[in-house]
N, CA, C and O atoms as a GROMACS GRO file, in nm:
protein
  248
    1MET      N    1  12.216   7.626   7.721
    1MET     CA    2  12.140   7.734   7.804
    1MET      C    3  12.046   7.744   7.897
    1MET      O    4  11.957   7.660   7.887
    2THR      N    5  12.036   7.832   7.999
    2THR     CA    6  11.920   7.825   8.171
    2THR      C    7  11.887   7.953   8.153
    2THR      O    8  11.979   8.033   8.169
    3HIS      N    9  11.762   8.003   8.119
    3HIS     CA   10  11.715   8.108   8.128
    3HIS      C   11  11.711   8.145   8.249
    3HIS      O   12  11.735   8.063   8.338
    4ARG      N   13  11.672   8.312   8.284
    4ARG     CA   14  11.733   8.380   8.384
    4ARG      C   15  11.583   8.381   8.420
    4ARG      O   16  11.487   8.358   8.346
    5THR      N   17  11.583   8.417   8.563
    5THR     CA   18  11.449   8.361   8.615
    5THR      C   19  11.459   8.562   8.688
    5THR      O   20  11.570   8.615   8.699
    6ARG      N   21  11.322   8.642   8.727
    6ARG     CA   22  11.301   8.692   8.791
    6ARG      C   23  11.323   8.668   8.938
    6ARG      O   24  11.322   8.554   8.986
    7PRO      N   25  11.341   8.764   9.000
    7PRO     CA   26  11.313   8.712   9.130
    7PRO      C   27  11.130   8.713   9.211
    7PRO      O   28  11.092   8.830   9.219
    8PRO      N   29  11.072   8.659   9.240
    8PRO     CA   30  10.928   8.712   9.253
    8PRO      C   31  10.945   8.808   9.344
    8PRO      O   32  11.031   8.833   9.429
    9SER      N   33  10.803   8.880   9.294
    9SER     CA   34  10.775   9.014   9.340
    9SER      C   35  10.723   8.998   9.460
    9SER      O   36  10.672   8.899   9.511
   10ARG      N   37  10.748   9.151   9.518
   10ARG     CA   38  10.724   9.123   9.648
   10ARG      C   39  10.578   9.205   9.704
   10ARG      O   40  10.586   9.326   9.725
   11ILE      N   41  10.465   9.142   9.724
   11ILE     CA   42  10.323   9.179   9.672
   11ILE      C   43  10.319   9.260   9.823
   11ILE      O   44  10.401   9.236   9.912
   12CYS      N   45  10.223   9.347   9.834
   12CYS     CA   46  10.220   9.401   9.996
   12CYS      C   47  10.170   9.302  10.106
   12CYS      O   48  10.169   9.187  10.062
   13PRO      N   49  10.155   9.305  10.156
   13PRO     CA   50  10.128   9.216  10.301
   13PRO      C   51  10.006   9.262  10.327
   13PRO      O   52   9.908   9.188  10.314
   14ALA      N   53   9.996   9.381  10.364
   14ALA     CA   54   9.826   9.483  10.395
   14ALA      C   55   9.753   9.464  10.312
   14ALA      O   56   9.636   9.435  10.336
   15CYS      N   57   9.791   9.474  10.213
   15CYS     CA   58   9.639   9.502  10.089
   15CYS      C   59   9.619   9.349   9.992
   15CYS      O   60   9.511   9.332   9.937
   16ASP      N   61   9.733   9.239   9.977
   16ASP     CA   62   9.767   9.138   9.885
   16ASP      C   63   9.777   9.225   9.769
   16ASP      O   64   9.795   9.142   9.680
   17GLY      N   65   9.776   9.349   9.707
   17GLY     CA   66   9.849   9.355   9.537
   17GLY      C   67   9.706   9.445   9.488
   17GLY      O   68   9.693   9.508   9.383
   18PHE      N   69   9.604   9.429   9.604
   18PHE     CA   70   9.518   9.582   9.561
   18PHE      C   71   9.501   9.664   9.615
   18PHE      O   72   9.419   9.667   9.707
   19ALA      N   73   9.587   9.780   9.571
   19ALA     CA   74   9.646   9.851   9.660
   19ALA      C   75   9.573  10.033   9.640
   19ALA      O   76   9.609  10.143   9.682
   20SER      N   77   9.467   9.985   9.560
   20SER     CA   78   9.363  10.142   9.540
   20SER      C   79   9.220  10.071   9.513
   20SER      O   80   9.207   9.954   9.476
   21ALA      N   81   9.099  10.174   9.542
   21ALA     CA   82   9.019  10.102   9.541
   21ALA      C   83   8.927  10.247   9.507
   21ALA      O   84   8.970  10.349   9.561
   22ALA      N   85   8.815  10.258   9.430
   22ALA     CA   86   8.721  10.350   9.425
   22ALA      C   87   8.593  10.379   9.513
   22ALA      O   88   8.503  10.376   9.429
   23VAL      N   89   8.541  10.401   9.621
   23VAL     CA   90   8.489  10.426   9.656
   23VAL      C   91   8.376  10.564   9.677
   23VAL      O   92   8.391  10.684   9.697
   24THR      N   93   8.242  10.460   9.656
   24THR     CA   94   8.150  10.555   9.642
   24THR      C   95   8.104  10.666   9.778
   24THR      O   96   8.121  10.632   9.895
   25LEU      N   97   8.062  10.756   9.751
   25LEU     CA   98   8.014  10.877   9.808
   25LEU      C   99   7.863  10.843   9.865
   25LEU      O  100   7.810  10.857   9.975
   26GLY      N  101   7.818  10.792   9.736
   26GLY     CA  102   7.646  10.781   9.774
   26GLY      C  103   7.555  10.895   9.700
   26GLY      O  104   7.523  11.003   9.751
   27GLY      N  105   7.523  10.853   9.585
   27GLY     CA  106   7.444  10.942   9.551
   27GLY      C  107   7.568  11.027   9.425
   27GLY      O  108   7.690  11.023   9.407
   28ARG      N  109   7.444  11.102   9.358
   28ARG     CA  110   7.477  11.166   9.238
   28ARG      C  111   7.547  11.291   9.235
   28ARG      O  112   7.551  11.361   9.337
   29ASP      N  113   7.607  11.329   9.121
   29ASP     CA  114   7.580  11.502   9.097
   29ASP      C  115   7.564  11.528   8.989
   29ASP      O  116   7.564  11.443   8.900
   30HIS      N  117   7.540  11.690   8.964
   30HIS     CA  118   7.369  11.733   8.898
   30HIS      C  119   7.424  11.715   8.722
   30HIS      O  120   7.395  11.808   8.647
   31HIS      N  121   7.496  11.602   8.669
   31HIS     CA  122   7.520  11.539   8.548
   31HIS      C  123   7.477  11.427   8.562
   31HIS      O  124   7.439  11.378   8.456
   32GLY      N  125   7.465  11.348   8.672
   32GLY     CA  126   7.413  11.168   8.645
   32GLY      C  127   7.513  11.074   8.750
   32GLY      O  128   7.469  10.980   8.818
   33HIS      N  129   7.689  11.131   8.747
   33HIS     CA  130   7.786  11.078   8.765
   33HIS      C  131   7.791  11.026   8.918
   33HIS      O  132   7.777  11.106   9.011
   34LEU      N  133   7.815  10.873   8.941
   34LEU     CA  134   7.897  10.895   9.098
   34LEU      C  135   7.999  10.993   9.157
   34LEU      O  136   8.110  11.028   9.117
   35ARG      N  137   7.942  11.019   9.242
   35ARG     CA  138   8.042  11.072   9.293
   35ARG      C  139   8.157  10.959   9.394
   35ARG      O  140   8.112  10.910   9.498
   36THR      N  141   8.263  10.936   9.362
   36THR     CA  142   8.381  10.856   9.438
   36THR      C  143   8.498  10.924   9.433
   36THR      O  144   8.537  11.015   9.359
   37ILE      N  145   8.583  10.825   9.585
   37ILE     CA  146   8.775  10.879   9.618
   37ILE      C  147   8.793  10.719   9.564
   37ILE      O  148   8.742  10.622   9.509
   38THR      N  149   8.883  10.764   9.613
   38THR     CA  150   9.005  10.676   9.563
   38THR      C  151   9.118  10.669   9.646
   38THR      O  152   9.227  10.727   9.648
   39ALA      N  153   9.034  10.535   9.750
   39ALA     CA  154   9.089  10.587   9.830
   39ALA      C  155   9.266  10.429   9.806
   39ALA      O  156   9.268  10.313   9.765
   40HIS      N  157   9.371  10.525   9.860
   40HIS     CA  158   9.494  10.426   9.845
   40HIS      C  159   9.562  10.317  10.001
   40HIS      O  160   9.507  10.319  10.111
   41CYS      N  161   9.667  10.246   9.972
   41CYS     CA  162   9.655  10.110  10.086
   41CYS      C  163   9.754  10.228  10.168
   41CYS      O  164   9.797  10.324  10.103
   42PRO      N  165   9.782  10.213  10.305
   42PRO     CA  166   9.846  10.368  10.426
   42PRO      C  167  10.017  10.335  10.371
   42PRO      O  168  10.116  10.408  10.364
   43ALA      N  169   9.986  10.143  10.328
   43ALA     CA  170  10.153  10.054  10.402
   43ALA      C  171  10.234  10.045  10.210
   43ALA      O  172  10.353  10.019  10.192
   44CYS      N  173  10.194  10.056  10.165
   44CYS     CA  174  10.263  10.077  10.039
   44CYS      C  175  10.224  10.262   9.904
   44CYS      O  176  10.267  10.309   9.799
   45HIS      N  177  10.144  10.286   9.985
   45HIS     CA  178  10.074  10.377   9.917
   45HIS      C  179  10.015  10.391   9.742
   45HIS      O  180  10.019  10.493   9.673
   46GLY      N  181   9.966  10.268   9.704
   46GLY     CA  182   9.867  10.271   9.623
   46GLY      C  183  10.000  10.176   9.527
   46GLY      O  184  10.002  10.181   9.404
   47THR      N  185  10.084  10.107   9.594
   47THR     CA  186  10.213  10.076   9.461
   47THR      C  187  10.117   9.928   9.461
   47THR      O  188  10.038   9.907   9.369
   48GLY      N  189  10.135   9.846   9.558
   48GLY     CA  190  10.087   9.700   9.552
   48GLY      C  191  10.175   9.654   9.565
   48GLY      O  192  10.168   9.538   9.523
   49THR      N  193  10.303   9.687   9.618
   49THR     CA  194  10.404   9.598   9.645
   49THR      C  195  10.502   9.668   9.802
   49THR      O  196  10.499   9.785   9.842
   50ALA      N  197  10.582   9.548   9.864
   50ALA     CA  198  10.622   9.590   9.985
   50ALA      C  199  10.824   9.596   9.886
   50ALA      O  200  10.892   9.535   9.803
   51HIS      N  201  10.827   9.743   9.999
   51HIS     CA  202  10.978   9.779   9.997
   51HIS      C  203  11.031   9.661  10.000
   51HIS      O  204  10.968   9.565  10.045
   52ARG      N  205  11.140   9.653   9.959
   52ARG     CA  206  11.290   9.552  10.066
   52ARG      C  207  11.364   9.617  10.187
   52ARG      O  208  11.417   9.726  10.167
   53PRO      N  209  11.372   9.572  10.284
   53PRO     CA  210  11.474   9.645  10.356
   53PRO      C  211  11.586   9.661  10.328
   53PRO      O  212  11.643   9.562  10.281
   54ALA      N  213  11.665   9.782  10.343
   54ALA     CA  214  11.768   9.838  10.340
   54ALA      C  215  11.851   9.748  10.425
   54ALA      O  216  11.822   9.724  10.542
   55ARG      N  217  11.989   9.681  10.343
   55ARG     CA  218  12.041   9.614  10.390
   55ARG      C  219  12.150   9.684  10.464
   55ARG      O  220  12.200   9.789  10.422
   56LEU      N  221  12.203   9.599  10.621
   56LEU     CA  222  12.284   9.694  10.655
   56LEU      C  223  12.458   9.631  10.681
   56LEU      O  224  12.523   9.528  10.692
   57ARG      N  225  12.464   9.720  10.680
   57ARG     CA  226  12.670   9.726  10.664
   57ARG      C  227  12.709   9.710  10.748
   57ARG      O  228  12.706   9.794  10.837
   58GLU      N  229  12.771   9.578  10.760
   58GLU     CA  230  12.911   9.493  10.929
   58GLU      C  231  12.956   9.597  10.946
   58GLU      O  232  12.946   9.697  10.875
   59GLY      N  233  12.995   9.587  11.012
   59GLY     CA  234  13.234   9.729  11.014
   59GLY      C  235  13.175   9.812  11.085
   59GLY      O  236  13.061   9.836  11.124
   60ALA      N  237  13.346   9.876  11.099
   60ALA     CA  238  13.335  10.008  11.100
   60ALA      C  239  13.354  10.110  11.043
   60ALA      O  240  13.472  10.112  11.006
   61ARG      N  241  13.300  10.202  11.013
   61ARG     CA  242  13.341  10.335  10.948
   61ARG      C  243  13.434  10.424  10.991
   61ARG      O  244  13.417  10.506  11.082
   62ALA      N  245  13.564  10.403  10.909
   62ALA     CA  246  13.684  10.457  10.934
   62ALA      C  247  13.660  10.623  10.893
   62ALA      O  248  13.753  10.704  10.904
   0.00000   0.00000   0.00000
């Protein structure tokens, strides 16, 4: 019996799968915590995977 294999995952070419990053703004707040923001990859919107292109249907519609 053969094992079923999954199709290879499509890693985003813009971020190589590292879709989000925490960036420090420099300095600390009054509680002593670092101020950070989260930056997401604009190509994959923070998912880390590339979207599959939609398949085009050939032929005319009736």
